[in-house]
C-alpha positions in Angstrom: 34.2 28.6 -33.4 32.5 26.5 -31.2 29.4 24.3 -32.3 26.6 22.7 -30.3 27.5 19.2 -31.4 30.9 19.3 -29.5 29.3 21.0 -26.5 27.1 18.4 -26.3 29.6 15.6 -26.6 31.4 16.9 -23.2 28.0 16.7 -21.3 27.7 13.7 -18.9 24.5 11.7 -19.0 22.3 11.7 -15.7 23.2 8.8 -14.0 20.4 6.4 -13.4 18.8 6.6 -9.6 19.6 4.0 -6.8 16.6 1.6 -6.8 16.3 0.2 -2.9 13.9 -2.5 -1.9 12.1 -1.7 1.4 9.5 -4.3 3.2 6.8 -3.4 5.1 5.7 -5.8 8.1 3.6 -6.3 10.9 0.7 -7.9 12.2 -2.6 -8.4 11.1 -4.9 -5.4 10.2 -2.0 -3.2 11.4 -2.1 -0.7 8.4 0.4 -1.9 5.7 -1.7 -2.0 2.7 -2.7 1.6 3.8 0.6 2.6 4.1 1.8 1.6 0.7 -1.2 2.9 -0.8 -0.6 6.4 0.7 3.0 6.9 -0.4 2.9 5.2 -3.7 3.7 7.5 -6.4 2.1 4.5 -9.0 -0.9 2.7 -8.6 -0.4 0.0 -6.2 -0.7 -4.0 -6.9 -2.4 -5.3 -4.3 -3.6 -9.0 -3.8 -6.7 -8.6 -1.0 -9.4 -11.2 -0.9 -12.4 -10.7 1.2 -12.3 -12.3 4.7 -15.0 -15.3 5.2 -16.6 -17.1 7.6 -14.2 -20.3 7.1 -11.1 -17.9 8.1 -12.4 -16.6 11.1 -11.1 -19.3 13.2 -7.4 -18.5 12.0 -7.6 -14.8 11.4 -7.9 -13.0 15.1 -9.9 -10.2 14.3 -9.9 -8.7 17.6 -9.6 -5.2 17.8 -9.9 -5.0 14.1 -13.5 -6.2 14.0 -14.3 -3.6 11.1 -11.7 -5.4 8.4 -13.2 -7.0 5.6 -10.3 -8.0 3.3 -6.8 -9.1 3.8 -3.4 -9.5 1.7 -2.8 -12.7 0.9 0.4 -12.6 -1.2 2.1 -9.0 -1.2 1.3 -5.4 -1.8 3.8 -3.3 -4.1 4.4 0.3 -4.6 7.2 2.8 -5.7 7.9 6.2 -4.1 10.8 8.5 -5.4 12.6 10.2 -2.6 15.0 12.3 -4.7 16.5 12.4 -8.5 18.9 10.1 -6.9 16.7 7.2 -5.1 14.1 5.4 -5.5 12.5 2.7 -3.3 10.4 -0.1 -4.3 8.0 -1.3 -1.3 6.8 -4.7 -0.6 4.2 -5.1 1.8 3.8 -8.4 3.6 1.0 -10.6 4.6 0.5 -10.1 8.3 -1.3 -13.6 9.1 1.3 -16.5 10.3 -0.4 -18.8 7.3 1.4 -16.8 4.7 4.8 -16.1 6.2 6.6 -18.8 4.0 6.3 -16.0 1.4 8.5 -13.2 3.8 11.6 -15.3 3.1 11.1 -14.3 -1.1 9.9 -11.1 -0.3 12.9 -10.5 1.9 15.8 -11.4 -0.7 17.5 -8.0 -1.5 15.8 -6.0 0.9 17.7 -2.9 2.4 15.5 -2.8 5.4 12.0 -3.0 6.6 9.4 -1.3 8.5 7.4 -3.1 11.3 4.0 -1.2 12.1 2.6 -1.4 15.1 -0.7 -0.9 16.7 -1.0 -0.3 20.7 -4.0 -2.1 21.0 -2.3 -5.4 19.7 1.5 -4.9 20.4 2.2 -8.4 20.8 1.3 -8.9 16.9 4.6 -6.9 16.5 7.1 -9.6 18.1 6.8 -12.1 15.0 8.1 -9.5 12.6 10.6 -8.1 14.9 12.0 -11.5 16.0 12.0 -12.3 12.1 14.2 -9.1 11.1 16.5 -9.5 14.3 17.6 -12.9 13.3 18.4 -12.2 9.7 20.2 -8.8 10.4 18.0 -6.8 8.5 17.6 -3.2 10.3 14.3 -1.9 10.6 12.3 0.8 12.1 9.2 0.3 14.2 6.4 3.1 13.2 3.4 2.7 15.8 0.4 3.5 13.6 -1.9 5.8 15.5 -5.4 4.8 14.9 -8.2 6.9 16.0 -9.1 6.4 19.6 -6.3 3.9 20.3 -4.1 4.8 23.4 -0.9 6.6 22.5 2.4 6.2 24.2 5.8 7.8 23.9 8.3 6.0 21.7 10.3 5.1 24.7 7.5 3.6 26.5 7.0 1.3 23.0 10.5 0.3 22.9 10.6 -0.7 26.2 7.1 -2.9 25.9 8.9 -4.5 22.5 12.3 -4.9 24.1 14.3 -3.1 21.4 17.8 -2.5 21.1 18.5 1.4 21.7 19.7 1.7 17.9 16.4 0.7 16.4 14.3 3.9 15.7 10.8 3.9 16.9 8.4 6.4 15.6 4.8 7.4 15.6 2.9 7.8 12.5 -0.5 8.0 10.6 -0.4 5.3 7.5 -3.1 7.2 6.0 -0.9 10.3 5.5 1.9 10.5 2.4 3.9 12.8 4.3 3.8 10.9 7.9 4.7 7.4 5.7 7.6 9.0 3.9 9.2 10.0 7.1 8.9 6.5 8.3 10.5 5.5 4.7 13.5 8.0 5.3 14.1 6.6 8.7 14.4 3.1 7.5 16.8 3.9 4.6 18.8 6.0 6.9 19.3 3.5 10.0 20.2 0.7 7.3 22.7 3.2 6.1 24.1 3.9 9.1 23.9 -0.1 10.2 25.8 -0.8 6.8 28.7 1.5 7.6 29.3 0.5 11.4 29.5 -3.0 10.0 32.2 -1.8 7.6 34.0 -0.3 10.4 37.4 -2.0 10.7 37.4 -4.3 14.0 39.9 -2.7 16.9 43.1 -4.8 17.3 
């Protein structure tokens, strides 16, 4: 006669999900805080402060004149992609004066999102250069602001002089579904990059 106790002993406990760290980077005012907030399943941690007159000579508001706050340390959120995979999101500050924090935030990261704004595309170069120099896989996501000119991904790739393997996609940082698609792209690209690096060199 079978008893429930012996049945339970044969069952394996569910495995803990794999947790991965993803950075969300880009220029000042590009939508990093918005993306983390839109996709996070927990209340995101934010370190925003109001912009002041003293900071105006330092913070370039050209193209984002309506912006009133800025991230001074990081944004933090979490999203469960499926029962086996959880992403921890770390949004980086956009201004050059806070870049000393990037090295700490990048420790242990699987990959990154570089958010771009076609009105201020040159602001993406700093983040792209940072991740290229460190060999950290990244996806470029063009945040389609209302009223901004729209360009196909290949035009953005050419303007940013990106390698062919770097994913480029359009997104709406306010949309949970759109932001989730960007994060899935980062994970897939990072895993493919890691697999290529592990391939044995041909003799």
